[in-house]
N, CA, C and O atoms as CSV, one atom per row, in Angstrom:
chain,resi,resn,atom,element,x,y,z
A,1,MET,N,N,-8.476,57.979,-25.158
A,1,MET,CA,C,-9.127,56.837,-24.569
A,1,MET,C,C,-8.150,55.663,-24.582
A,1,MET,O,O,-7.724,55.208,-25.644
A,2,THR,N,N,-7.809,55.190,-23.414
A,2,THR,CA,C,-6.898,54.058,-23.322
A,2,THR,C,C,-7.661,52.859,-22.796
A,2,THR,O,O,-8.511,52.958,-21.910
A,3,ASP,N,N,-7.320,51.728,-23.380
A,3,ASP,CA,C,-7.950,50.477,-22.966
A,3,ASP,C,C,-6.849,49.539,-22.506
A,3,ASP,O,O,-5.967,49.182,-23.288
A,4,SER,N,N,-6.893,49.141,-21.252
A,4,SER,CA,C,-5.832,48.303,-20.705
A,4,SER,C,C,-5.929,46.855,-21.166
A,4,SER,O,O,-5.006,46.074,-20.932
A,5,SER,N,N,-7.029,46.480,-21.817
A,5,SER,CA,C,-7.170,45.102,-22.265
A,5,SER,C,C,-6.640,44.892,-23.680
A,5,SER,O,O,-6.735,43.786,-24.210
A,6,VAL,N,N,-6.081,45.936,-24.303
A,6,VAL,CA,C,-5.535,45.807,-25.651
A,6,VAL,C,C,-4.206,45.074,-25.565
A,6,VAL,O,O,-3.350,45.416,-24.749
A,7,MET,N,N,-4.038,44.064,-26.414
A,7,MET,CA,C,-2.823,43.293,-26.405
A,7,MET,C,C,-1.916,43.772,-27.538
A,7,MET,O,O,-2.361,43.917,-28.677
A,8,VAL,N,N,-0.657,44.013,-27.224
A,8,VAL,CA,C,0.295,44.475,-28.215
A,8,VAL,C,C,1.178,43.301,-28.615
A,8,VAL,O,O,1.726,42.606,-27.761
A,9,ILE,N,N,1.310,43.086,-29.925
A,9,ILE,CA,C,2.147,42.004,-30.428
A,9,ILE,C,C,3.573,42.535,-30.538
A,9,ILE,O,O,3.794,43.574,-31.161
A,10,PRO,N,N,4.553,41.836,-29.942
A,10,PRO,CA,C,5.930,42.323,-30.013
A,10,PRO,C,C,6.484,42.247,-31.429
A,10,PRO,O,O,6.065,41.408,-32.227
A,11,ASP,N,N,7.429,43.130,-31.733
A,11,ASP,CA,C,8.054,43.195,-33.046
A,11,ASP,C,C,9.241,42.238,-33.070
A,11,ASP,O,O,10.249,42.483,-32.407
A,12,TYR,N,N,9.129,41.150,-33.829
A,12,TYR,CA,C,10.185,40.161,-33.930
A,12,TYR,C,C,10.911,40.242,-35.275
A,12,TYR,O,O,11.470,39.244,-35.731
A,13,SER,N,N,10.912,41.387,-35.900
A,13,SER,CA,C,11.584,41.518,-37.183
A,13,SER,C,C,13.090,41.348,-37.004
A,13,SER,O,O,13.612,41.620,-35.923
A,14,PRO,N,N,13.810,40.897,-38.062
A,14,PRO,CA,C,15.237,40.651,-37.942
A,14,PRO,C,C,15.995,41.917,-37.525
A,14,PRO,O,O,15.709,43.018,-37.996
A,15,GLY,N,N,16.952,41.728,-36.644
A,15,GLY,CA,C,17.772,42.849,-36.206
A,15,GLY,C,C,17.215,43.582,-35.005
A,15,GLY,O,O,17.881,44.474,-34.479
A,16,ARG,N,N,16.047,43.249,-34.563
A,16,ARG,CA,C,15.459,43.916,-33.396
A,16,ARG,C,C,15.324,42.915,-32.267
A,16,ARG,O,O,14.961,41.757,-32.475
A,17,LYS,N,N,15.617,43.374,-31.104
A,17,LYS,CA,C,15.416,42.539,-29.923
A,17,LYS,C,C,13.983,42.715,-29.455
A,17,LYS,O,O,13.409,43.801,-29.531
A,18,ALA,N,N,13.427,41.624,-28.972
A,18,ALA,CA,C,12.073,41.711,-28.420
A,18,ALA,C,C,12.144,42.478,-27.114
A,18,ALA,O,O,12.948,42.166,-26.236
A,19,SER,N,N,11.308,43.466,-27.000
A,19,SER,CA,C,11.298,44.243,-25.767
A,19,SER,C,C,10.600,43.467,-24.663
A,19,SER,O,O,9.658,42.712,-24.905
A,20,GLN,N,N,11.078,43.669,-23.465
A,20,GLN,CA,C,10.484,42.999,-22.319
A,20,GLN,C,C,9.204,43.735,-21.906
A,20,GLN,O,O,9.169,44.965,-21.911
A,21,PRO,N,N,8.183,43.007,-21.559
A,21,PRO,CA,C,6.967,43.678,-21.080
A,21,PRO,C,C,7.273,44.467,-19.811
A,21,PRO,O,O,8.206,44.161,-19.069
A,22,GLU,N,N,6.461,45.483,-19.591
A,22,GLU,CA,C,6.697,46.361,-18.450
A,22,GLU,C,C,6.526,45.631,-17.121
A,22,GLU,O,O,7.299,45.848,-16.187
A,23,SER,N,N,5.548,44.792,-17.035
A,23,SER,CA,C,5.311,44.109,-15.765
A,23,SER,C,C,5.597,42.623,-15.934
A,23,SER,O,O,4.807,41.892,-16.531
A,24,GLN,N,N,6.716,42.192,-15.410
A,24,GLN,CA,C,7.095,40.790,-15.448
A,24,GLN,C,C,6.414,40.059,-14.296
A,24,GLN,O,O,6.352,40.588,-13.187
A,25,PRO,N,N,5.904,38.855,-14.538
A,25,PRO,CA,C,5.357,38.104,-13.405
A,25,PRO,C,C,6.480,37.743,-12.440
A,25,PRO,O,O,7.566,37.337,-12.855
A,26,GLN,N,N,6.212,37.893,-11.190
A,26,GLN,CA,C,7.211,37.604,-10.172
A,26,GLN,C,C,7.365,36.092,-10.029
A,26,GLN,O,O,6.370,35.368,-9.996
A,27,PRO,N,N,8.601,35.613,-9.945
A,27,PRO,CA,C,8.784,34.168,-9.740
A,27,PRO,C,C,8.229,33.757,-8.386
A,27,PRO,O,O,8.288,34.509,-7.413
A,28,LEU,N,N,7.693,32.554,-8.350
A,28,LEU,CA,C,7.101,32.059,-7.116
A,28,LEU,C,C,8.192,31.653,-6.135
A,28,LEU,O,O,9.162,30.988,-6.499
A,29,SER,N,N,8.018,32.056,-4.921
A,29,SER,CA,C,8.958,31.630,-3.893
A,29,SER,C,C,8.606,30.197,-3.494
A,29,SER,O,O,7.479,29.760,-3.728
A,30,PRO,N,N,9.525,29.469,-2.910
A,30,PRO,CA,C,9.232,28.081,-2.529
A,30,PRO,C,C,8.052,27.957,-1.569
A,30,PRO,O,O,7.378,26.927,-1.566
A,31,ARG,N,N,7.791,28.956,-0.772
A,31,ARG,CA,C,6.686,28.887,0.186
A,31,ARG,C,C,5.377,29.408,-0.403
A,31,ARG,O,O,4.339,29.317,0.252
A,32,ALA,N,N,5.398,29.955,-1.629
A,32,ALA,CA,C,4.183,30.529,-2.206
A,32,ALA,C,C,3.170,29.444,-2.570
A,32,ALA,O,O,1.964,29.666,-2.460
A,33,VAL,N,N,3.643,28.282,-2.998
A,33,VAL,CA,C,2.752,27.183,-3.368
A,33,VAL,C,C,2.958,26.075,-2.350
A,33,VAL,O,O,4.020,25.455,-2.296
A,34,GLU,N,N,1.944,25.836,-1.553
A,34,GLU,CA,C,2.045,24.796,-0.533
A,34,GLU,C,C,1.089,23.663,-0.875
A,34,GLU,O,O,-0.009,23.888,-1.384
A,35,LEU,N,N,1.518,22.462,-0.593
A,35,LEU,CA,C,0.673,21.298,-0.801
A,35,LEU,C,C,-0.342,21.200,0.330
A,35,LEU,O,O,-0.159,21.764,1.408
A,36,ALA,N,N,-1.402,20.477,0.057
A,36,ALA,CA,C,-2.419,20.277,1.087
A,36,ALA,C,C,-1.854,19.407,2.199
A,36,ALA,O,O,-1.017,18.534,1.971
A,37,ARG,N,N,-2.332,19.668,3.402
A,37,ARG,CA,C,-1.898,18.864,4.546
A,37,ARG,C,C,-2.466,17.457,4.431
A,37,ARG,O,O,-3.477,17.254,3.758
A,38,PRO,N,N,-1.835,16.489,5.073
A,38,PRO,CA,C,-2.337,15.101,4.992
A,38,PRO,C,C,-3.777,14.953,5.476
A,38,PRO,O,O,-4.534,14.167,4.905
A,39,LEU,N,N,-4.172,15.686,6.510
A,39,LEU,CA,C,-5.559,15.580,6.990
A,39,LEU,C,C,-6.539,16.155,5.964
A,39,LEU,O,O,-7.653,15.649,5.823
A,40,ASP,N,N,-6.135,17.200,5.255
A,40,ASP,CA,C,-6.996,17.749,4.208
A,40,ASP,C,C,-7.149,16.750,3.062
A,40,ASP,O,O,-8.230,16.607,2.492
A,41,ARG,N,N,-6.050,16.060,2.732
A,41,ARG,CA,C,-6.108,15.065,1.674
A,41,ARG,C,C,-6.986,13.877,2.091
A,41,ARG,O,O,-7.736,13.339,1.277
A,42,LEU,N,N,-6.886,13.473,3.362
A,42,LEU,CA,C,-7.724,12.388,3.869
A,42,LEU,C,C,-9.193,12.774,3.815
A,42,LEU,O,O,-10.039,11.968,3.427
A,43,ALA,N,N,-9.492,14.001,4.203
A,43,ALA,CA,C,-10.876,14.476,4.145
A,43,ALA,C,C,-11.390,14.475,2.709
A,43,ALA,O,O,-12.547,14.132,2.469
A,44,ALA,N,N,-10.548,14.853,1.757
A,44,ALA,CA,C,-10.964,14.848,0.354
A,44,ALA,C,C,-11.229,13.430,-0.140
A,44,ALA,O,O,-12.169,13.206,-0.902
A,45,VAL,N,N,-10.417,12.478,0.283
A,45,VAL,CA,C,-10.631,11.082,-0.112
A,45,VAL,C,C,-11.937,10.560,0.479
A,45,VAL,O,O,-12.690,9.864,-0.202
A,46,ILE,N,N,-12.208,10.888,1.732
A,46,ILE,CA,C,-13.451,10.437,2.374
A,46,ILE,C,C,-14.660,11.020,1.658
A,46,ILE,O,O,-15.638,10.314,1.412
A,47,VAL,N,N,-14.600,12.294,1.326
A,47,VAL,CA,C,-15.711,12.926,0.602
A,47,VAL,C,C,-15.876,12.270,-0.765
A,47,VAL,O,O,-16.999,11.981,-1.178
A,48,ASP,N,N,-14.780,12.032,-1.466
A,48,ASP,CA,C,-14.870,11.384,-2.782
A,48,ASP,C,C,-15.523,10.017,-2.694
A,48,ASP,O,O,-16.368,9.672,-3.519
A,49,VAL,N,N,-15.132,9.241,-1.695
A,49,VAL,CA,C,-15.678,7.893,-1.566
A,49,VAL,C,C,-17.162,7.931,-1.244
A,49,VAL,O,O,-17.953,7.242,-1.889
A,50,PHE,N,N,-17.551,8.727,-0.253
A,50,PHE,CA,C,-18.942,8.693,0.191
A,50,PHE,C,C,-19.885,9.503,-0.681
A,50,PHE,O,O,-21.081,9.212,-0.715
A,51,VAL,N,N,-19.393,10.496,-1.376
A,51,VAL,CA,C,-20.274,11.313,-2.216
A,51,VAL,C,C,-20.326,10.768,-3.641
A,51,VAL,O,O,-21.372,10.834,-4.287
A,52,LEU,N,N,-19.219,10.235,-4.134
A,52,LEU,CA,C,-19.189,9.797,-5.524
A,52,LEU,C,C,-19.226,8.283,-5.693
A,52,LEU,O,O,-20.070,7.762,-6.422
A,53,LEU,N,N,-18.327,7.580,-5.033
A,53,LEU,CA,C,-18.178,6.158,-5.330
A,53,LEU,C,C,-19.272,5.279,-4.732
A,53,LEU,O,O,-19.737,4.351,-5.394
A,54,VAL,N,N,-19.688,5.546,-3.517
A,54,VAL,CA,C,-20.716,4.698,-2.890
A,54,VAL,C,C,-22.043,4.766,-3.653
A,54,VAL,O,O,-22.623,3.715,-3.926
A,55,PRO,N,N,-22.554,5.960,-4.013
A,55,PRO,CA,C,-23.804,5.963,-4.791
A,55,PRO,C,C,-23.678,5.274,-6.154
A,55,PRO,O,O,-24.609,4.601,-6.596
A,56,VAL,N,N,-22.537,5.440,-6.815
A,56,VAL,CA,C,-22.348,4.772,-8.106
A,56,VAL,C,C,-22.316,3.262,-7.911
A,56,VAL,O,O,-22.901,2.525,-8.704
A,57,TYR,N,N,-21.638,2.790,-6.862
A,57,TYR,CA,C,-21.595,1.350,-6.595
A,57,TYR,C,C,-22.992,0.816,-6.277
A,57,TYR,O,O,-23.366,-0.263,-6.736
A,58,ILE,N,N,-23.750,1.560,-5.504
A,58,ILE,CA,C,-25.112,1.114,-5.161
A,58,ILE,C,C,-25.965,0.996,-6.417
A,58,ILE,O,O,-26.715,0.032,-6.569
A,59,LEU,N,N,-25.856,1.965,-7.314
A,59,LEU,CA,C,-26.646,1.904,-8.547
A,59,LEU,C,C,-26.212,0.758,-9.451
A,59,LEU,O,O,-27.052,0.081,-10.043
A,60,LEU,N,N,-24.913,0.538,-9.561
A,60,LEU,CA,C,-24.431,-0.512,-10.451
A,60,LEU,C,C,-24.624,-1.919,-9.889
A,60,LEU,O,O,-24.731,-2.880,-10.652
A,61,SER,N,N,-24.669,-2.046,-8.578
A,61,SER,CA,C,-24.784,-3.379,-7.994
A,61,SER,C,C,-26.226,-3.785,-7.688
A,61,SER,O,O,-26.453,-4.901,-7.220
A,62,ALA,N,N,-27.193,-2.927,-7.935
A,62,ALA,CA,C,-28.597,-3.246,-7.628
A,62,ALA,C,C,-29.081,-4.519,-8.326
A,62,ALA,O,O,-29.699,-5.357,-7.669
A,63,PRO,N,N,-28.828,-4.703,-9.629
A,63,PRO,CA,C,-29.294,-5.958,-10.250
A,63,PRO,C,C,-28.619,-7.194,-9.657
A,63,PRO,O,O,-29.257,-8.237,-9.516
A,64,PHE,N,N,-27.346,-7.088,-9.311
A,64,PHE,CA,C,-26.649,-8.222,-8.716
A,64,PHE,C,C,-27.260,-8.598,-7.367
A,64,PHE,O,O,-27.349,-9.781,-7.038
A,65,LYS,N,N,-27.679,-7.603,-6.587
A,65,LYS,CA,C,-28.278,-7.884,-5.272
A,65,LYS,C,C,-29.589,-8.645,-5.425
A,65,LYS,O,O,-29.894,-9.535,-4.631
A,66,LYS,N,N,-30.356,-8.294,-6.438
A,66,LYS,CA,C,-31.625,-8.983,-6.684
A,66,LYS,C,C,-31.355,-10.449,-7.035
A,66,LYS,O,O,-32.000,-11.347,-6.492
A,67,TRP,N,N,-30.397,-10.694,-7.947
A,67,TRP,CA,C,-30.056,-12.062,-8.327
A,67,TRP,C,C,-29.411,-12.807,-7.175
A,67,TRP,O,O,-29.612,-14.012,-7.024
A,68,LEU,N,N,-28.637,-12.102,-6.359
A,68,LEU,CA,C,-27.979,-12.711,-5.217
A,68,LEU,C,C,-29.019,-13.215,-4.212
A,68,LEU,O,O,-28.891,-14.316,-3.677
A,69,THR,N,N,-30.038,-12.410,-3.963
A,69,THR,CA,C,-31.104,-12.812,-3.040
A,69,THR,C,C,-31.864,-14.019,-3.589
A,69,THR,O,O,-32.167,-14.957,-2.852
A,70,ALA,N,N,-32.166,-13.990,-4.872
A,70,ALA,CA,C,-32.897,-15.109,-5.483
A,70,ALA,C,C,-32.071,-16.397,-5.433
A,70,ALA,O,O,-32.614,-17.462,-5.140
A,71,SER,N,N,-30.788,-16.317,-5.710
A,71,SER,CA,C,-29.965,-17.536,-5.686
A,71,SER,C,C,-29.773,-18.047,-4.261
A,71,SER,O,O,-29.639,-19.254,-4.058
A,72,PHE,N,N,-29.757,-17.157,-3.276
A,72,PHE,CA,C,-29.645,-17.570,-1.884
A,72,PHE,C,C,-30.902,-18.304,-1.436
A,72,PHE,O,O,-30.830,-19.343,-0.780
A,73,ILE,N,N,-32.062,-17.745,-1.801
A,73,ILE,CA,C,-33.338,-18.367,-1.412
A,73,ILE,C,C,-33.514,-19.720,-2.100
A,73,ILE,O,O,-33.983,-20.674,-1.480
A,74,LEU,N,N,-33.143,-19.806,-3.367
A,74,LEU,CA,C,-33.308,-21.048,-4.118
A,74,LEU,C,C,-32.222,-22.071,-3.820
A,74,LEU,O,O,-32.342,-23.231,-4.214
A,75,GLY,N,N,-31.157,-21.655,-3.125
A,75,GLY,CA,C,-30.098,-22.582,-2.745
A,75,GLY,C,C,-29.126,-22.902,-3.859
A,75,GLY,O,O,-28.476,-23.947,-3.822
A,76,SER,N,N,-29.007,-22.037,-4.846
A,76,SER,CA,C,-28.076,-22.254,-5.952
A,76,SER,C,C,-26.703,-21.714,-5.552
A,76,SER,O,O,-26.392,-20.540,-5.752
A,77,GLU,N,N,-25.888,-22.613,-4.977
A,77,GLU,CA,C,-24.604,-22.191,-4.429
A,77,GLU,C,C,-23.611,-21.699,-5.489
A,77,GLU,O,O,-22.970,-20.675,-5.256
A,78,PRO,N,N,-23.443,-22.365,-6.639
A,78,PRO,CA,C,-22.491,-21.855,-7.639
A,78,PRO,C,C,-22.877,-20.462,-8.163
A,78,PRO,O,O,-22.015,-19.605,-8.355
A,79,GLU,N,N,-24.164,-20.250,-8.387
A,79,GLU,CA,C,-24.615,-18.937,-8.848
A,79,GLU,C,C,-24.392,-17.890,-7.763
A,79,GLU,O,O,-24.001,-16.760,-8.055
A,80,PHE,N,N,-24.639,-18.262,-6.525
A,80,PHE,CA,C,-24.442,-17.354,-5.390
A,80,PHE,C,C,-22.981,-16.916,-5.299
A,80,PHE,O,O,-22.698,-15.729,-5.136
A,81,ILE,N,N,-22.062,-17.862,-5.402
A,81,ILE,CA,C,-20.626,-17.554,-5.332
A,81,ILE,C,C,-20.201,-16.723,-6.539
A,81,ILE,O,O,-19.384,-15.812,-6.405
A,82,GLY,N,N,-20.738,-17.024,-7.702
A,82,GLY,CA,C,-20.424,-16.244,-8.908
A,82,GLY,C,C,-20.889,-14.803,-8.801
A,82,GLY,O,O,-20.189,-13.886,-9.230
A,83,LEU,N,N,-22.070,-14.603,-8.229
A,83,LEU,CA,C,-22.580,-13.238,-8.070
A,83,LEU,C,C,-21.770,-12.461,-7.031
A,83,LEU,O,O,-21.545,-11.261,-7.187
A,84,ILE,N,N,-21.341,-13.136,-5.988
A,84,ILE,CA,C,-20.477,-12.459,-4.994
A,84,ILE,C,C,-19.167,-12.045,-5.662
A,84,ILE,O,O,-18.659,-10.952,-5.408
A,85,ALA,N,N,-18.618,-12.912,-6.514
A,85,ALA,CA,C,-17.383,-12.586,-7.230
A,85,ALA,C,C,-17.603,-11.393,-8.158
A,85,ALA,O,O,-16.739,-10.521,-8.251
A,86,CYS,N,N,-18.746,-11.341,-8.846
A,86,CYS,CA,C,-19.052,-10.203,-9.726
A,86,CYS,C,C,-19.135,-8.910,-8.937
A,86,CYS,O,O,-18.651,-7.874,-9.392
A,87,MET,N,N,-19.743,-8.955,-7.757
A,87,MET,CA,C,-19.865,-7.730,-6.949
A,87,MET,C,C,-18.505,-7.289,-6.433
A,87,MET,O,O,-18.243,-6.091,-6.329
A,88,VAL,N,N,-17.637,-8.239,-6.108
A,88,VAL,CA,C,-16.285,-7.893,-5.645
A,88,VAL,C,C,-15.514,-7.235,-6.783
A,88,VAL,O,O,-14.827,-6.235,-6.576
A,89,VAL,N,N,-15.627,-7.799,-7.992
A,89,VAL,CA,C,-14.933,-7.225,-9.157
A,89,VAL,C,C,-15.469,-5.831,-9.462
A,89,VAL,O,O,-14.711,-4.927,-9.812
A,90,LEU,N,N,-16.780,-5.668,-9.327
A,90,LEU,CA,C,-17.400,-4.363,-9.577
A,90,LEU,C,C,-16.874,-3.351,-8.610
A,90,LEU,O,O,-17.274,-2.187,-8.657
C-alpha cells in the first residue's frame, strides 16, 4: 500500500549530500505570469469604489447629513461649513 501524500524528510547528517527530489518544480517562464491589463485594473477599481467604499461612506456620513440639513435650515453658517469640512475629510 503506497500513499503519495507521505512526506519524506531528507537526511542531512554530516557527510551526506541532500538528495534532490524526483520532481523539481519547473521555473516560471517570463510569459507564464502576466499582469492584469489596464482595463481589467480599471474595472477592479470601479467595482471596489461602488461596492465597498460608497456604501461605507453613506453609512458613516449619515449623522453628518442630518446635522448639515439642520444647520442649513437654521441658518448656522459656521456649523454648516464645519460639517461640510468634516464630510470632505471623511
